[in-house]
Each structure stands twice: as structure tokens, then as C-alpha cells.
C-alpha positions as CSV (number, residue, x, y, z in Angstrom):
1,M,155.0,-26.2,-174.1
2,S,152.8,-29.2,-173.6
3,K,149.0,-29.5,-174.7
4,K,148.0,-30.4,-171.4
5,L,149.4,-27.4,-170.1
6,V,147.9,-25.4,-172.6
7,L,145.2,-26.8,-172.3
8,A,145.1,-26.2,-168.2
9,L,146.1,-22.6,-168.4
10,T,143.5,-22.3,-170.8
11,M,140.6,-23.5,-168.6
12,V,142.3,-21.5,-166.0
13,L,141.9,-18.5,-167.7
14,V,138.1,-19.3,-168.5
15,L,137.1,-19.3,-165.1
16,V,139.0,-16.4,-164.0
17,L,137.4,-14.3,-167.2
18,S,133.8,-15.8,-166.5
19,A,134.1,-15.3,-162.3
20,G,134.9,-11.6,-163.8
21,V,131.9,-11.3,-165.6
22,M,129.7,-13.0,-163.0
23,A,130.7,-10.9,-160.3
24,Q,129.3,-8.0,-162.4
25,T,126.1,-7.2,-160.7
26,E,123.0,-5.7,-162.7
27,I,120.5,-3.6,-161.8
28,T,117.2,-2.4,-163.3
29,V,116.6,1.5,-163.4
30,W,113.1,2.4,-164.6
31,Y,112.8,6.8,-165.1
32,H,110.2,8.5,-166.9
33,S,110.8,9.8,-170.8
34,G,110.7,13.2,-169.9
35,R,112.1,15.9,-172.8
36,G,114.1,14.9,-175.1
37,A,117.5,16.7,-173.8
38,E,117.0,15.5,-170.5
39,R,116.2,12.0,-171.7
40,A,119.6,12.3,-173.7
41,V,121.5,13.3,-170.6
42,T,120.1,10.4,-168.5
43,Q,120.9,7.9,-171.2
44,D,124.5,9.4,-171.5
45,Q,125.5,9.1,-167.8
46,V,124.2,5.2,-167.7
47,K,126.6,4.8,-170.9
48,R,129.5,6.3,-169.3
49,F,128.8,4.8,-165.7
50,N,128.4,0.9,-167.2
51,E,132.0,1.8,-169.1
52,M,133.8,3.3,-166.1
53,Q,133.3,0.2,-164.1
54,D,132.8,-2.9,-164.2
55,E,131.1,-4.1,-160.9
56,V,127.6,-2.7,-161.9
57,Y,125.5,-3.2,-165.0
58,V,122.8,-0.5,-165.8
59,N,119.9,-1.7,-167.4
60,L,117.8,1.4,-168.3
61,V,114.2,1.2,-169.0
62,E,112.7,4.3,-170.4
63,L,108.7,4.6,-169.7
64,P,105.8,7.3,-171.2
65,E,106.0,10.0,-168.6
66,G,102.0,10.0,-168.9
67,S,101.4,6.7,-167.8
68,Y,104.5,6.4,-165.7
69,N,102.8,6.4,-162.0
70,E,100.2,4.1,-163.3
71,Q,102.9,2.0,-164.3
72,V,105.0,2.0,-161.1
73,Q,101.6,1.6,-159.5
74,A,100.6,-1.6,-160.7
75,A,104.7,-3.1,-160.7
76,A,104.2,-1.9,-156.8
77,V,101.2,-4.2,-156.5
78,A,102.7,-7.3,-158.6
79,N,105.7,-6.7,-156.2
80,D,107.8,-6.5,-159.6
81,L,109.6,-2.8,-159.2
82,P,112.9,-2.7,-160.3
83,D,116.3,-2.0,-158.3
84,V,116.2,1.9,-158.8
85,L,113.4,4.1,-160.3
86,D,112.7,7.7,-160.4
87,L,109.5,9.3,-158.8
88,D,107.8,13.0,-158.9
89,G,108.5,14.2,-155.7
90,P,105.2,14.5,-154.0
91,Y,104.4,11.1,-154.1
92,V,107.4,9.9,-152.7
93,A,105.4,9.5,-149.1
94,N,102.7,7.4,-151.1
95,Y,105.5,4.9,-151.4
96,A,107.6,5.3,-148.7
97,W,104.4,4.7,-146.6
98,S,103.5,1.4,-148.9
99,G,106.3,-0.3,-148.0
100,Y,108.1,0.1,-151.4
101,L,111.3,2.5,-150.9
102,H,114.6,1.4,-149.3
103,P,116.2,4.3,-147.0
104,L,119.0,5.9,-148.4
105,E,120.6,7.8,-145.4
106,E,122.7,4.8,-144.0
107,Y,124.8,5.5,-147.6
108,M,124.9,9.2,-147.2
109,S,127.5,11.2,-145.3
110,E,126.8,14.1,-143.4
111,E,128.9,16.4,-146.2
112,M,126.8,15.0,-148.9
113,K,123.4,15.3,-146.5
114,N,124.3,19.2,-145.9
115,D,125.1,19.5,-149.7
116,F,121.7,18.9,-150.9
117,L,119.5,21.9,-150.8
118,P,116.8,21.8,-148.1
119,S,114.2,21.3,-150.5
120,I,115.6,18.0,-152.0
121,M,116.0,16.7,-148.5
122,S,112.4,17.9,-147.3
123,Q,111.1,16.4,-150.7
124,G,112.4,12.8,-150.1
125,T,112.2,13.2,-146.4
126,Y,109.3,10.5,-144.7
127,N,109.2,9.9,-141.0
128,D,113.0,11.1,-140.3
129,H,113.7,8.4,-143.2
130,V,115.7,10.0,-146.4
131,Y,113.7,7.7,-149.7
132,A,114.6,10.3,-152.7
133,L,117.3,12.1,-153.7
134,G,117.0,14.5,-157.2
135,A,119.6,16.1,-159.1
136,F,117.3,19.3,-159.5
137,D,114.4,20.7,-158.1
138,S,112.2,23.2,-159.9
139,G,111.8,27.3,-160.0
140,L,108.8,28.8,-159.8
141,S,108.1,32.7,-159.8
142,F,107.1,35.3,-162.0
143,W,108.4,36.4,-165.2
144,G,108.2,39.8,-166.4
145,N,108.1,41.9,-169.8
146,R,110.6,44.9,-169.0
147,K,109.1,47.0,-171.5
148,Y,105.6,46.4,-170.1
149,L,106.9,46.9,-166.6
150,E,108.6,50.1,-167.3
151,A,105.4,51.2,-169.3
152,V,104.0,51.6,-165.7
153,D,106.9,53.0,-163.8
154,A,106.9,49.7,-162.0
155,R,109.2,48.4,-159.3
156,I,111.5,45.9,-160.7
157,P,112.5,43.8,-157.8
158,T,115.7,41.0,-157.8
159,S,115.4,38.9,-154.5
160,V,113.4,37.7,-152.1
161,E,113.5,40.3,-149.6
162,D,112.6,43.1,-152.3
163,A,109.6,41.3,-153.9
164,W,106.3,43.2,-154.4
165,T,103.9,43.5,-151.7
166,Y,100.4,42.4,-151.9
167,D,99.1,45.9,-152.5
168,E,101.9,46.9,-154.5
169,F,101.3,43.8,-157.1
170,M,97.6,44.5,-157.3
171,Q,98.3,48.2,-158.4
172,I,100.7,46.6,-161.3
173,V,98.2,44.1,-162.6
174,K,95.3,46.9,-162.6
175,D,98.4,49.0,-164.4
176,L,99.7,46.8,-166.9
177,Q,96.3,45.6,-168.0
178,A,95.0,49.2,-168.7
179,L,97.8,49.1,-171.6
180,D,96.7,48.9,-174.8
181,E,99.4,46.2,-176.3
182,V,98.1,44.2,-173.3
183,E,95.4,41.7,-173.6
184,Y,96.0,39.9,-170.2
185,A,98.1,41.8,-167.4
186,L,98.6,37.5,-166.1
187,D,99.3,34.3,-167.6
188,F,98.7,30.7,-165.5
189,K,98.7,28.1,-168.0
190,M,95.2,27.5,-167.3
191,F,95.6,24.9,-170.6
192,D,97.8,22.8,-168.3
193,V,95.3,21.0,-166.3
194,G,96.6,18.5,-163.7
195,E,99.5,18.6,-161.2
196,W,100.4,22.1,-162.3
197,Y,97.5,23.1,-160.8
198,T,98.7,22.1,-157.3
199,Y,102.4,23.0,-157.9
200,G,101.5,26.3,-159.1
201,F,98.6,27.2,-157.5
202,S,99.0,26.2,-153.9
203,P,101.6,28.8,-153.2
204,F,99.0,31.6,-153.6
205,F,96.8,29.7,-151.4
206,Q,99.8,29.7,-148.2
207,A,101.1,32.8,-149.2
208,F,97.7,34.0,-147.9
209,G,98.4,31.7,-144.8
210,A,96.2,28.6,-146.0
211,D,97.0,25.6,-147.0
212,L,96.1,22.0,-148.4
213,I,95.9,20.4,-145.2
214,D,96.8,20.7,-141.6
215,R,99.8,19.0,-141.8
216,E,100.0,18.1,-138.2
217,A,96.5,16.7,-137.6
218,N,96.6,15.4,-141.0
219,Q,93.3,17.0,-141.8
220,A,91.7,19.2,-144.5
221,E,88.9,20.4,-142.8
222,G,89.0,24.0,-141.4
223,T,92.4,24.4,-143.2
224,L,91.7,23.9,-147.2
225,N,88.1,25.2,-146.6
226,G,88.9,28.0,-143.7
227,E,88.3,31.8,-143.9
228,K,92.1,32.1,-145.5
229,A,91.4,29.6,-148.4
230,I,88.5,30.8,-149.5
231,E,89.9,34.2,-149.2
232,A,92.5,33.0,-151.5
233,G,90.2,30.9,-154.1
234,K,87.9,34.3,-153.8
235,W,91.0,36.5,-154.6
236,F,92.4,33.7,-157.7
237,K,89.1,33.8,-159.1
238,S,88.5,37.3,-159.2
239,L,91.7,37.7,-161.3
240,F,89.9,36.0,-164.1
241,E,86.2,37.5,-163.4
242,N,88.2,40.8,-163.7
243,G,89.3,40.0,-167.0
244,Y,93.1,40.1,-165.9
245,A,93.8,36.3,-166.5
246,N,92.4,34.0,-169.3
247,P,90.5,31.2,-167.9
248,N,90.8,29.6,-171.5
249,P,94.2,30.0,-173.3
250,P,94.5,28.4,-176.6
251,G,97.6,27.4,-175.6
252,D,101.3,28.1,-174.2
253,T,101.8,31.6,-176.2
254,E,100.5,34.6,-174.5
255,F,103.3,35.4,-173.0
256,I,105.7,34.5,-175.7
257,N,103.7,36.6,-178.1
258,E,103.2,39.4,-175.2
259,V,99.7,39.5,-175.3
260,A,100.4,38.5,-171.3
261,A,102.8,41.0,-169.5
262,L,103.8,38.7,-166.9
263,S,103.6,34.7,-166.3
264,W,103.8,32.4,-163.6
265,T,105.7,29.5,-164.3
266,G,109.0,28.1,-163.9
267,H,112.2,27.6,-164.7
268,W,111.6,25.0,-167.8
269,N,110.3,28.6,-169.7
270,Y,113.4,30.1,-169.4
271,N,114.9,29.1,-173.1
272,P,111.9,29.8,-174.8
273,Y,111.3,33.2,-172.8
274,T,114.7,34.5,-173.7
275,E,114.2,33.5,-177.4
276,A,111.2,35.5,-177.4
277,L,111.9,38.6,-175.3
278,G,115.6,38.5,-175.2
279,E,116.8,41.5,-172.7
280,D,113.2,41.9,-172.1
281,L,113.0,39.6,-170.0
282,V,113.0,39.8,-166.5
283,L,112.7,37.0,-163.5
284,L,110.8,38.3,-160.3
285,P,110.5,36.6,-156.6
286,A,107.0,35.3,-155.3
287,P,105.5,38.3,-154.3
288,K,104.6,38.8,-150.8
289,F,101.3,38.8,-149.2
290,E,100.3,37.8,-145.8
291,K,103.2,35.3,-146.1
292,Q,105.5,34.8,-149.1
293,A,105.4,31.1,-150.6
294,T,106.7,29.6,-154.3
295,G,106.5,25.8,-155.1
296,M,109.2,23.6,-155.3
297,G,110.0,19.5,-156.1
298,S,110.5,17.3,-159.2
299,W,111.6,13.9,-159.8
300,A,114.1,12.3,-157.7
301,W,115.7,9.2,-157.7
302,S,114.8,5.7,-155.1
303,I,115.7,2.4,-154.6
304,T,113.0,0.1,-153.4
305,N,112.7,-2.8,-151.4
306,N,112.4,-5.0,-154.0
307,S,116.4,-4.7,-155.0
308,E,118.3,-7.5,-154.1
309,N,121.5,-5.4,-154.4
310,P,120.6,-2.2,-152.7
311,E,124.3,-1.6,-152.6
312,A,124.9,-1.6,-156.6
313,A,122.1,0.7,-156.6
314,W,123.2,3.5,-154.5
315,K,126.6,2.8,-156.6
316,F,124.8,4.6,-159.7
317,L,122.6,7.2,-157.6
318,E,126.4,8.4,-156.2
319,F,127.3,8.8,-159.8
320,V,124.2,10.2,-161.1
321,L,124.4,12.7,-158.5
322,Q,127.9,13.8,-158.2
323,P,127.9,17.2,-158.4
324,E,129.3,17.5,-162.6
325,N,126.7,15.2,-163.4
326,I,124.1,17.3,-162.0
327,V,125.0,20.3,-163.8
328,Q,125.3,18.3,-167.0
329,M,121.7,17.1,-166.5
330,T,120.7,20.9,-164.9
331,D,122.2,22.5,-168.3
332,A,119.9,20.3,-170.6
333,N,116.5,20.3,-168.8
334,G,116.9,24.4,-167.3
335,A,116.5,23.0,-164.0
336,V,117.9,23.9,-160.7
337,P,121.0,22.0,-159.3
338,A,120.2,20.1,-156.1
339,R,123.4,20.3,-154.4
340,S,125.1,23.3,-153.2
341,S,128.9,22.4,-154.8
342,A,126.5,22.0,-157.9
343,V,124.7,25.6,-157.9
344,A,128.5,26.8,-157.8
345,L,129.4,25.1,-160.7
346,S,126.2,26.5,-162.9
347,E,126.6,29.5,-165.1
348,P,122.7,30.6,-164.8
349,Y,122.4,29.3,-161.2
350,K,125.9,30.4,-159.2
351,E,125.7,33.5,-157.4
352,G,125.0,36.6,-159.7
353,G,123.8,33.9,-162.5
354,A,120.2,34.9,-164.3
355,L,118.7,32.2,-162.4
356,N,120.0,32.2,-158.8
357,L,116.6,34.0,-157.6
358,F,115.0,30.6,-158.0
359,V,117.9,29.0,-155.6
360,E,117.3,32.1,-153.2
361,Q,113.9,30.9,-153.0
362,L,114.0,27.6,-152.3
363,E,116.2,28.3,-149.4
364,T,114.0,30.4,-147.7
365,I,110.5,30.4,-149.3
366,A,109.9,27.3,-150.7
367,V,107.0,24.9,-149.4
368,P,106.9,21.6,-149.9
369,R,103.6,20.0,-151.4
370,P,102.3,18.1,-148.7
371,V,104.4,14.8,-147.4
372,T,101.8,12.6,-146.7
373,P,100.7,9.4,-148.6
374,A,97.5,10.8,-149.3
375,Y,98.7,13.3,-151.3
376,P,97.7,11.2,-154.4
377,V,94.0,12.7,-153.7
378,I,94.5,15.7,-152.5
379,T,96.2,17.1,-155.7
380,D,93.1,15.8,-157.3
381,A,90.7,17.3,-155.1
382,F,92.3,20.4,-155.5
383,T,92.7,20.5,-159.0
384,T,89.1,19.8,-159.5
385,A,88.3,22.9,-156.8
386,V,90.3,25.3,-158.8
387,D,89.2,24.1,-161.6
388,N,85.6,24.2,-161.1
389,F,85.4,27.7,-159.4
390,V,87.5,29.3,-162.2
391,S,84.8,28.3,-164.4
392,G,82.4,29.3,-162.3
393,G,81.9,27.7,-159.5
394,D,81.3,28.8,-156.1
395,V,84.8,29.0,-153.8
396,K,83.4,28.1,-150.4
397,E,81.1,24.8,-152.2
398,E,83.9,23.6,-154.3
399,L,87.0,23.7,-151.2
400,D,83.9,21.9,-149.0
401,N,84.2,19.0,-151.4
402,A,87.8,18.9,-152.0
403,A,88.3,18.7,-147.9
404,Q,85.6,16.3,-147.8
405,E,86.9,14.1,-150.1
406,I,90.6,14.4,-148.6
407,D,89.7,13.6,-145.3
408,Q,87.7,10.8,-146.6
409,E,91.1,9.6,-148.0
410,F,92.8,9.8,-144.7
411,E,90.5,8.0,-142.8
412,Y,90.6,5.3,-145.6
413,L,94.8,5.3,-144.7
414,G,94.0,5.2,-141.0
415,I,96.5,7.9,-140.9
416,N,94.1,11.0,-139.7
């Protein structure tokens, strides 16, 4: 073979290989650091995605969870958002309204849409467009100590329909408080001031027939400070005044140390609670007051309008949202799988599983936090109000202040 022919063939080979490299699209993905196991799964899934194909390369960037929203907001203002980012569910509407997010429904089949839990679709939809899809949702309800419940002859419900009524719940709380071993009948994680207050405590307001805002009118006045909301606030405050709950817990130890009998918290405590209580741990449905309500929502993936390659970004999202990859994530973080097909693959969440009640609640009584651009102000105002009246402030005055602050934000945004 002549030297010229060898040289020519070599040049052709180099060009072919170069074309292959150049054909690969690189996208940047931002995600919040999260807990160790969750972070490890995200990193593994990106690694496997990059290795299984050569069309799209994902550059994964981890940002600290504590300052994540602030960093994303700063990047949005600077027009420097990545191709893909994960967002805490209640903030999706704010980013969509601001024009930062790319609609996802164009990539989704009807089968795929129908496979996602209703709560996931509700969380990620704004103005009839799907802007975010999560691999998991959250579960919120009461965890109970079986030996204490049996000591007061409490009925132990196992389904949404079978839940305690208001009168039943309050009698059980009083009976539990009377036990010598119980210091507090209720554990509300009051040390965790912030989004937990809105996620965790707004369902009680909704159970009384109130809400954070009038969702049709985009107005808080008359709803957050209305008669039913004031009733809910006074009831919640009374739980601390009567000694049923600790307004200043030293940390997240009361239920684990068995000084509290009922703990209002989420799926994320399943593993530590199981380790502490073993067979005495029981998951209970949210009680029925005037209505029945529980929280929902968690982190979800979005494609930004900054992305020059949204189709490539979707290839990555399509991969991490496959049922098997969803279950890999939920096995690590304990959350509720986002798709029905994934639920069926999950030992704790499938029908008959120890945590299937959370799925039932998400399908029937879960209430999304308000899907509105004003949500960041809504949650801050509500959190402040609850923190203040639990600490001794006047319920009506605090809710009046919160409603005024929220309505000022609606007016500022021009969406009231």
C-alpha cells in the first residue's frame, strides 16, 4: 500500500472520528445536593446515561441545597440558566410565569402522561402546560407508636376512608397525653422553621375548609384570614397551649425516643422510625376534619428556555424518568415513586406494601401548594404567621398580616 493511500485513509478516519465527536451534544444539568444516597443515585444515573449512548453528554453540576433557589434565581436574572435543572415543586409556577422554562408535554405520549401520579402532573403544570416532572413525590401523615395507641384502646385505621374523625382524633390525643410514658401526644417538628411549615401545616387549614389563598381569584384576603382559617389557627395553637405538642423541641428526637406518641411528618422518616420502633411503628391516614387533606410535592426536573438543545435535554429526562430508574431513586431516598408503573415495582409502595397508604393519599386527598408565581411570598408569609402565633401571637392578627403581604405581592405581579 502506497504512503499516499495510507495517508489518505488516515485522514478519512480522523475526519470520521472527529465528526462522531462533534455530533455529540453536551448539556449542563444543575441539581440540588440533597441527601447522600439521593445524590449518589443521581450521579450514577448520569454516569450510566453518558456511557450507554454517544449522542448526548451530560455535564452534572451539584449546588448546595441550602442556597440552591437563590443561585438559580441569580442565574435566571443573568440569563445563565443551564439546559436542565431540578426545582422544588412549589416554585415551578414562578419560573414558568417568568418565562424561564420550556414546556414538556410536546415530548410526552398520552400513555406517559397517564402513568404519572395526578399529584406530579398537578405540581408541574402551569397555565395548561407541563413544565416539570419529578421522579418522586412526598408522603405526609401521622406515624404512631402502636404500644401507646393500644394502651388507650385507640382504633388503628389503615386507609384514607377509614381515617379518624376530628372528635376521635382529639379524644385519642387527650388519652395519649394522659399516659405516664408520654411527654407529648404530638410531634410537629417545630424546630424546622421554613418550607416545612407550609408543606406540613397548610393541610390542617385545608382540613378545616380554609386555604392559603383563593386560588381562582388570586387573593388571600378572606381566605387565609377568613373564619375557617382563624378556627384552624386557633385549634393548632391550642395543641401547644394545652401541652399536647412541644413548641420548642430540642431536635428531631421526640418520637424516636418515645416521648411523643404521634409524629406528623413525611416518608423520609420511615427508615429511622423503623430502626427505633420496629414493629411498634404504624403509619396512619390523615384524619378527617371538615375535609381530609395531606401535603404533596417535591423536587422535579425542568428544561430551561436557555437550552439550545431541548431535545437532547429531554433524552436525559426520559432516561431518569424510566420506571426502573425512578425506583432506584426512591429506594435510596424513601420517596413515593412518581409513576404508577414504578409504584408497581416498588416493594414498600406497591399494593400491600408498608407505605402504600402514601400512594392512596396522593391519589385522593393530596392538596398542592398554590401553583402561582406568588408562591415564594405566600410560603414566607404563612410560615411567619404560624411561627408567631404558636409563640404566643394573636391568630387573627398574624393571619391578617400574612394575607395583606400576599395580596400586595399579587398586586405587584399584576395577577390579582
